[in-house]
C-alpha positions in Angstrom: 5.3 11.3 8.8 5.3 9.4 5.5 5.0 5.6 6.2 4.5 3.0 9.0 5.1 -0.7 9.7 5.4 -3.2 12.5 8.2 -5.7 12.7 8.1 -9.2 14.2 8.8 -8.1 17.7 6.2 -5.6 17.9 8.3 -2.4 17.4 6.6 0.2 15.1 8.8 1.8 12.4 8.0 5.4 11.0 9.6 7.2 8.2 9.5 10.8 8.0 9.5 13.1 5.0 13.4 13.5 5.0 14.3 9.6 4.9 14.9 9.3 8.6 13.6 5.9 10.0 12.3 5.8 13.7 12.3 2.6 15.6 9.8 2.8 18.4 9.8 0.4 21.3 6.2 0.9 22.7 7.0 -1.1 25.8 10.1 0.5 26.8 9.1 3.9 25.6 12.3 4.3 23.5 12.9 5.7 19.9 16.0 4.7 17.9 16.8 6.8 14.8 18.5 5.6 11.6 19.4 8.4 9.2 22.3 9.8 6.8 24.7 8.3 9.6 23.6 4.9 8.8 23.9 5.6 5.1 20.3 6.4 4.4 19.6 9.1 2.0 17.5 12.4 2.5 14.3 11.7 0.4 10.6 11.0 0.7 9.4 7.5 1.7 6.3 6.1 0.3 6.0 2.7 2.2 7.8 0.3 4.6 7.8 -3.5 4.5 9.9 -6.4 6.0 11.2 -9.4 4.1 12.0 -12.9 5.3 15.4 -11.9 6.9 13.8 -9.0 9.0 15.3 -6.4 6.6 13.4 -3.2 6.2 12.5 -2.1 2.7 11.8 1.7 2.4 10.3 2.6 -0.7 11.4 6.1 -1.8 11.5 8.6 -4.6 15.0 7.3 -5.3 14.5 3.7 -5.3 14.6 1.1 -2.4 16.6 1.9 0.9 17.3 -1.6 2.3 18.1 -1.5 6.1 19.3 -4.4 8.1 18.3 -3.2 11.7 20.5 -5.8 13.4 23.6 -4.9 11.6 22.7 -1.1 11.4 23.6 -1.0 7.8 21.8 -0.1 4.6 22.2 -0.3 1.0 20.2 0.9 -2.2 18.4 -0.7 -5.0 17.6 1.7 -7.9 17.3 1.8 -11.8 21.1 1.2 -12.0 20.4 -2.2 -10.5 17.5 -3.2 -12.7 14.6 -1.7 -10.8 11.9 -0.6 -13.3 11.6 3.1 -11.9 13.1 4.8 -8.9 9.6 6.0 -7.4 8.6 3.0 -5.3 5.1 3.0 -3.9 4.6 -0.5 -2.4 6.4 -3.7 -1.6 5.3 -7.0 -0.3 7.1 -10.4 0.3 6.0 -13.7 -1.0 6.3 -17.4 0.1 9.2 -17.8 -2.1 11.3 -15.4 -0.1 10.9 -12.9 -3.0 10.0 -9.2 -2.7 7.4 -7.7 -5.2 8.1 -4.1 -5.6 5.8 -1.5 -7.3 7.0 1.5 -9.1 5.6 4.3 -11.2 7.3 2.8 -14.0 6.4 -1.1 -13.5 6.2 -4.1 -11.2 9.5 -5.9 -10.1 10.0 -9.3 -8.6 13.3 -9.3 -6.8 14.9 -12.7 -5.8 16.9 -13.9 -3.1 20.0 -13.8 -5.2 19.3 -10.3 -6.5 17.8 -11.2 -9.9 14.9 -8.9 -10.9 12.1 -9.7 -13.4 9.1 -7.2 -14.7 6.0 -9.3 -15.2 4.0 -6.2 -16.2 6.5 -4.7 -18.4 6.3 -0.7 -17.8 2.8 -0.3 -16.5 2.8 2.3 -13.8 1.7 0.8 -10.6 0.0 2.7 -7.7 -0.9 0.1 -5.1 -0.5 -3.6 -4.4 -1.9 -6.2 -2.1 -1.8 -10.1 -1.7 -5.0 -12.0 -1.0 -5.6 -15.0 1.2 -5.0 -17.4 -1.7 -1.7 -15.8 -2.5 -2.8 -13.8 -5.7 -1.1 -10.4 -6.0 -3.5 -7.7 -6.9 -1.8 -4.8 -8.7 -3.6 -1.3 -8.9 -2.9 0.8 -12.0 -4.4 3.7 -13.8 -6.0 1.0 -16.2 -7.6 -1.0 -13.9 -6.3 -4.1 -11.7 -3.9 -6.8 -12.7 -4.5 -10.0 -10.8 -1.7 -12.1 -10.9 -2.1 -16.0 -10.1 1.7 -16.9 -9.0 1.2 -20.4 -9.1 -0.3 -20.7 -12.6 1.5 -17.6 -13.6 -1.5 -16.2 -15.3 -2.5 -12.4 -15.3 -6.2 -11.3 -15.4 -7.4 -7.7 -15.8 -10.2 -6.3 -13.8 -11.4 -2.9 -15.1 -14.7 -1.0 -15.8 -15.7 -3.5 -18.6 -16.1 -6.2 -16.1 -17.5 -4.3 -13.1 -14.9 -2.1 -11.5 -16.3 1.4 -10.8 -13.2 3.2 -12.3 -10.0 2.3 -13.9 -7.8 4.6 -11.8 -7.1 2.4 -8.6 -6.0 4.4 -5.7 -5.5 1.7 -2.9 -6.3 -1.6 -1.5 -7.3 -3.0 1.9 -7.9 -6.6 3.0 -10.7 -7.8 5.5 -11.2 -11.6 5.7 -11.5 -12.8 2.3 -12.6 -9.7 0.8 -10.4 -7.2 -1.0 -11.6 -3.5 -0.8 -10.5 -1.4 -3.7 -10.5 2.4 -3.6 -10.6 4.1 -6.9 -11.6 7.5 -8.5 -15.1 6.1 -8.8 -15.8 5.1 -5.3 -15.2 1.9 -3.2 -15.6 -1.4 -4.6 -15.7 -4.6 -2.1 -14.8 -7.8 -4.0 -15.3 -11.2 -2.7 -13.1 -13.4 -5.0 -14.5 -16.5 -3.4 -18.2 -15.6 -3.6 -17.6 -13.8 -6.9 -19.5 -10.8 -5.8 -18.8 -6.9 -6.3 -20.6 -4.4 -4.0 -19.9 -0.7 -4.8 -20.4 2.6 -2.6 -19.8 6.0 -4.0 -21.2 9.5 -4.3 -24.7 8.2 -5.4 -24.8 6.1 -2.2 -24.1 9.3 0.0 -20.2 9.8 0.1 -19.0 13.2 -0.3 -16.8 12.2 -3.3 -16.2 9.2 -5.6 -12.5 9.7 -5.4 -11.4 7.8 -2.5 -7.5 7.5 -1.3 -7.7 5.1 1.7 -10.3 2.9 3.4 -10.2 0.8 6.6 -12.4 -0.7 9.2 -12.3 0.1 13.0 -13.0 -2.6 15.9 -16.6 -1.8 15.8 -17.0 -2.7 12.1 -17.3 1.0 11.1 -15.9 1.9 7.7 -13.4 5.0 7.2 -12.7 6.6 4.2 -10.6 9.6 2.9 -10.2 11.5 -0.2 -8.8 14.8 -1.6 -9.9 17.8 0.2 -13.2 16.4 1.5 -12.3 15.2 5.0 -13.4 12.0 6.4 -16.6 9.8 5.7 -17.6 7.2 8.3 -20.1 4.5 7.3 -21.7 3.7 10.8 -22.2 -0.1 10.8 -25.0 -0.1 13.7 -27.1 2.8 12.4 -26.4 2.2 8.6 -25.8 5.9 8.1 -22.8 7.9 6.7 -21.4 10.6 8.8 -18.9 13.2 7.7 -16.1 15.2 9.3 -14.0 18.0 8.0 -12.5 21.4 9.2 -15.9 22.7 10.1 -16.3 19.7 12.4 -12.9 19.9 14.0 -10.4 18.4 11.7 -7.0 20.6 11.3 -7.3 20.1 7.4 -9.7 18.8 4.9 -6.9 17.2 3.0 
């Protein structure tokens, strides 16, 4: 499995490594498959996102596969259409009915009429998220570009002003906070309170390089990194637990 997303009807979409999309209706217990018969290509999918027309944007190694589930048709957007790079790692819609598409060769804003602009030039993008105020946080290997869409202002957040490492891996959003995983650990940023809290190897994690973070319903924090298994920060006992192959995982990666 390569990527997952949920549509407005509560159906779960799963992309596999061969470009096939699976539409899972949990209530009915059915799975509908979209593949090469629907015009999709065989390639790896990094992310899935829905736009304001309920179309599915699948970011792949060969550009964007744009699927209209209602009509069962698809088309592609790639470098020939003005996309800055074919390897698409993240997509998010905004309030102006545009799609922000991050690729390894730059950030793209694609409007309703198909026009494409590149607000960050050819800076490689790794991850992206939108905060509660509508600002877009763009993670790169040189820090975070924080884009204020209303004022059309771009600010840089990197090691020089508090970020633990310039190589950003991913983002997560919890209430008003933005959680940033980097090659230097986890940074919890509160844009409203203007605070930054850091957790890394010195604080008890197995590694400073963190790929993904999320919180469960009990408030515990789960973190994964390269070949180190899983770290769990227990919110009740204020301790860090670790699981790897020795503890029952099928793989440390």
